[in-house]
N, C-alpha and C positions, 0 to 999 in steps of 0.2 A: 504494500500500500504506500502511495506517495507520502513523503513527509514535508510539511509546509509550515510556514510561519502563519501567524494570525492574519497579517496583511494579505498574504497569498490566498488564504482560505476565504476571507471576505471578498476579495476580488473574484475568486472562483464562484462564490455564491451568486454574485451579480451576473457573471457571465452565463452560468447555467440557467438562471431565471430569465435573462433576456433572450437566450436561445430558444427556450421553451414557450415564451409568451411575448408576442410582438407589442403588447400593451405596456410592458415594463420599460420605463424610461429612467435615466439617471442624470441628475444635474445638481449644480452647486458651484461654489467658487473654486476655480482652478481644477475642476475634476476632468475636464476634457483633454485637450492637447497635453497639458502638464501631468495629468494622471493623479491629481490630488496632492496635498502637502505631505501626506504620508504614503503616497503612491498606491492607495487602495483601489483606484480606478484606472491604473496604468494600462494602456492598450485597448481599453473598451471603446473609445471613440474611433480608433483606427479600425476596429472590427465591425462596429455597428453604425458608424456614421454620426455626424453632428446633429442629426434630427432626433436621435435617441440618447446621445450622451453629449451634453453641452454645458458650457460655462455660463455663469450668471454674473450680474453686477454684485458688488458688495452690499447686499440688501437681504438680510436674513428673513425679515417679514415678507418680502416679496417672494423669496424661494418657497417658503412654506405656504403662503397664500396661493401662489400659482399651483402648487402641488395639490392643494385642496380642490381647486376648481377643476384641474385636470382629472383628478380621481373621481369627482362627481359625474364626469362625463365618460367614464369607462377606462381611463388609463390607470396604471399602477406605478406611481412615481416612487423612486427610492432616492431621496435627496440627502446631500451632505451639508451639515453645518460644520465649518472647518475646525472649530474647537467648541466643546460644550459651553464654554464661557461666553461664546458669542450668540447663544440662543435667546438671550433675553429680549431683543427686539422682536423675535418671532414668537414669543410666549403667548401673546394675545391670539395670534392665528392658530397656534397649537391648541390652546385651551378653549377659546370662544368659538372657533370654527371647526377644526378637525375633530376634536373630542365630542362635539355635540351634534355633528351633522346628521347622524343616523337618528338620534332622538328628536331633534327639532323638525326633521322632515317626515317623521312617523314612518321611517324605514324606506322612504322613496329614494333617498340618496345615501351613499356610504362614502367613507374616506379611506380607501385601502392604500394608505401611504406609509412609508418607512422613513423616519428621520434619523439618519446615522450621525453620531457625534463622538469624536475622541474625547475621553473623559479621564480625570484623575491626574496625579502628578508623577514625579520620577524622572522628568526630563529637564529640570531646572527652567521651567517655563514661567515661573513667577505667578503672581496673583490673578492674571487675566488669561492664563493658558493652562490652568491646573485644577480647576474646581470640579467637584463631584455633586452635581445638582439633582441626583436621582429622586430625592424626596419631593421636589417640586412637581414631578410628573406622577409619582405614585399617589399623590393626594387628589388627582383629577379623575373623576369618573369618565369612562369612555376611552381612556388611553391604556395601552399595554406597555410595560417597561421591561427591557431585556438587557442583561449584562453578562456576556460570555466570559469564560476564563481560560479557554484553550482553543486551538485552531479547529478541532473537530466540531465542538459545539458552536463556534462562531459561524461556520458555514451552514450547519444544519438549522440553527436558530434564525439566521438571516433569510434563508430560503423560506422557512415557515412564516417569517414575518412578512416577506414580500407577498406571499400567497394568502395572508390573512385579510379579511374584508374590513378590518377596522385599523385605525392608526396605531402604529407601533413606534415607540422611542427606543432606538437601538444604540446603547452606550458601549463604546469600545475602549477598554482600558489601554491607554497608549503605552504604558509601561510593559504591556504584554505583546506589543505588535511584532517584534522582530527577533525573539529568542536568541540565547537562552536566558532564563531568569532563575536565580537561586534565592529562594525565600529566606535562607539562613542569614544573608548579609544585611546588617543594619545600614550599610553604606554601599553605593554602587561601585563595582569594579571599574565600570566605564559610565559615562553620563546616561547611557541607556541600560537600565536594569531590565533584563530580558528573560523571557520564558521559553522553555524548550520547544523545539520543533515537534509537531504532533502529526500522527497518522491521520490523513484526511482522504476519504475515498473520492475517486473521480466521479463525475456525473451527479445526478440528482439524489438527494436524500434530505430528510428533515429531522430536526430535534423538536419534539412538541413543546409549545409554549405552555407554561404553567406547571412544568414537571421538574423538580429538583433532582440532584444526583448526589448519592452518598459517595463522597470521594475517599473517605477513610472510615472504616467501621471501628467502633469502640464501645465501651460499656460504662465509662466513668463520667463523661461530660459531653454534651452536645455543643459544637461550635457552628454557628450559622454565619456564613460568609458568602461573598460573591466577588467576581473579578480578581484583581491582584491579591486581595486579602485571603483568598483560598490558599495560596502558596505560603503566605506568612503564617497562617494558622497551622498548616502542615509542618512547617519548620519549628514552630513553637511546641507542637505536640511531640515532635521527635527530640527536641533539645531537653524538654522537661521529663520525658518518659511517661507522661500521663496518657492513659488509654482513652484518648478523645475521639469522638465520632464527628467527622467534619462533613457538613452539608453544604454543597455548592448550590445556591438557590437558582442560579441561571436566569430565572424570570422573577422579577420582584412584584409584578402585577400582571396577571393573576399569580398569586403565590401558591406553593404546594403545601397546603395545610396538613394533608394526610402524612406526608413524609416528616414534616417538622414535629408534629404532635407525637408520632410513633417513636421518634428518636428521643425526645425529651422525656416521655413517659418511661422509656427504657433506662435512660441514664440518671434522671432525677436532677440534673444540673444543666445550665445553659450559659454560654458566653456568646455574645454577638459582636462581630468585628466588621467595621467598615471604615473607609478612608475619609468620608465626609465629616463635617463638624458634628459634635455631640447633640446639641440642643435641637430638638425637633427633627433629628435625622431619621433615616429609615429604621435604624436600630430601635427607636422608641416604639414603632409599630410592631416590630418583631417581638419586643419585650412584652407588649400588651397581648399579642396573640398567644405567646407561651403562658403568660399568667392566667388568661381567661380559659385556656383549654387544659392546662397541666398543673394548676395550682396545688392540688393535693398530692401530686407526684414530686414536687420540688423539694430538694434537700437544702437548697441555698437560694438566695436572691439571684435573679438574672443579672449578669454583668455585661457592661458594654465597654468595648475598647475602640476608640474612634480618633479622628483628627480633633485638634483643639478648636475651641470656640474663638477663633481669630481669623482675620483675613489670611489667605494662603500666603505663606512666606516664600521668599526666593532662596536666599543663601542657606537657610535652615530647614529646607523642606524635608530632609531625611530624619529630622527630629520631630516633624509635624505628624506625619502619618504613622500608624502603628507598625512596629517591627516585632520580630519574634520575642524580644525581651519583654516588651509591654504586654503582649498577648500571653506569654508564659507566666508573668506575675498574676494575671487575671485567672488563668487556669489553676494556679496553685491556691489562690485566695478562695475560689468557689469550692475546691476540694477540702479546704480546711474549715470551711464555715460549718 
């Protein structure tokens, strides 16, 4: 089976989808001739032409607004916001138009669009190129929110998202784009902390939205994570020797309640890990889900390990997001409670 980076897997997903369905179109800033700032769309314009893969002005609200209109009339746009930090001008189009179109039209129109965004830190991008805004989307009814952690899932989840009949926010952890990544390191060996190449089948396949994956089985504590933090959690479990069960959520909305509940009821303990800021982050929702469904099984309070409640730093970013040491301390604390 071919081994690919996440960038190659994402590009492959768009290629497969465009080949199967002439209604799939790709557009955004620099995604055409240049192939995207991270090269996720490289070669697609040459293969499918500038009518199906094209560049747009620097206008995020226009990108998403155009995608909503095109989707309402039968196309399936897969658009790129160059960095997740740039999505704020488009947020009104995402929330007020894309997320509500099916509801407000009583099912007459839908918005089968995918909004791809590189997310998170690890590349010394500073405060306007490193944010993790997933909680701003999981709060909105009508949106689906996806965060892959490896090339196989990235391809399968993106194809499933493109084929979905409702809008999907597809957040791509840029620290995992180009392999390899070693979750044990508190600091990068190079500016790009990278994740291993993964086996990715050729052709069409999907990974279902709303289904988590048990990345590491264990019986002592459940760790709920997604994206880059899956690898940090694995490293923390290995370094502490704690028998942690690590759940890669993959889809934040809809979330896989069955897998989450089954794991926490088995272990009796739970640690939530994410890169975004603590207050009102997605970890708060996960904590509430666990408390509501597993209260009488819990042997300790649910712990959260997250980014700090500050603007995203530049020079100190590797002290900002959780590393194995911080996650390891949380694992030890819940085991001692």
